[in-house]
C-alpha positions as a printed Julia matrix, in Angstrom:
75×3 Matrix{Float64}:
 -32.58   -0.23   -4.97
 -29.55   -1.2    -2.85
 -28.21    0.89   -0.17
 -24.55    1.87   -0.94
 -21.58    1.52    1.42
 -20.7     4.77    3.41
 -23.63    6.68    2.03
 -22.29    9.86    2.89
 -19.29    9.62    1.23
 -19.08   10.1    -2.52
 -16.91    9.2    -5.76
 -12.83    8.32   -4.91
 -13.29    8.18   -0.98
 -16.19    5.72   -1.13
 -13.94    3.35   -3.39
 -10.93    3.56   -1.21
 -12.64    2.86    1.75
 -14.59   -0.09    0.38
 -11.44   -1.5    -1.12
  -8.59   -0.61    0.8
  -8.93   -3.73    3.12
  -8.22   -6.17    0.25
  -5.05   -4.93   -0.2
  -3.9    -3.45    3.3
  -4.87   -6.58    5.56
  -2.84   -9.21    3.23
   0.33   -6.43    2.66
   0.21   -6.41    6.7
   0.11  -10.19    7.27
   3.35  -10.69    5.15
   5.15   -7.72    5.55
   6.01   -8.15    8.85
   8.16  -11.57    7.93
   9.6   -10.17    5.06
  12.7    -8.91    7.2
  12.78  -12.26    8.72
  12.79  -13.88    5.45
  15.63  -11.74    3.82
  17.51  -12.79    6.82
  17.27  -16.19    6.08
  18.22  -15.92    2.75
  21.7   -14.86    3.92
  21.06  -10.91    3.56
  22.99   -8.96    6.21
  21.35   -6.61    8.38
  22.8    -3.79    6.26
  21.54   -4.94    3.49
  17.81   -5.39    4.85
  18.33   -2.15    5.94
  18.71   -0.99    2.13
  16.09   -2.59    0.86
  13.75   -1.23    3.14
  15.0     2.26    2.7
  14.69    2.0    -1.18
  11.63    0.25   -0.71
   9.86    3.25    1.4
  11.61    5.78   -0.79
   9.73    4.18   -3.91
   6.43    3.97   -1.74
   6.34    7.96   -1.1
   7.48    8.89   -4.79
   4.93    6.26   -6.4
   2.36    7.47   -3.83
   2.93   11.0    -4.91
   2.43   10.28   -8.31
  -0.26    7.52   -8.3
  -2.13   10.3    -6.28
  -1.63   12.74   -9.18
  -3.0    10.42  -11.98
  -5.76    9.38   -9.82
  -6.86   13.03   -9.57
  -6.2    13.44  -13.19
  -7.63   10.4   -14.45
 -10.49    9.71  -11.94
 -10.85    6.22   -9.72
């Protein structure tokens, strides 16, 4: 029998820790340069700020909604 990742964790906790790096590492690599890319496309600093703010607001509400769905439906 194989030894599982993170043997002390069960369920969703183990799944999150096992697969989060596959999404977090690429996002961290491109999110650093998103503002520079928007600036090179001709967006003003004010527009970049609005896009970033709206993105963060969407992240907050979608994480609350997806957390609820994950608890109700499972992993």
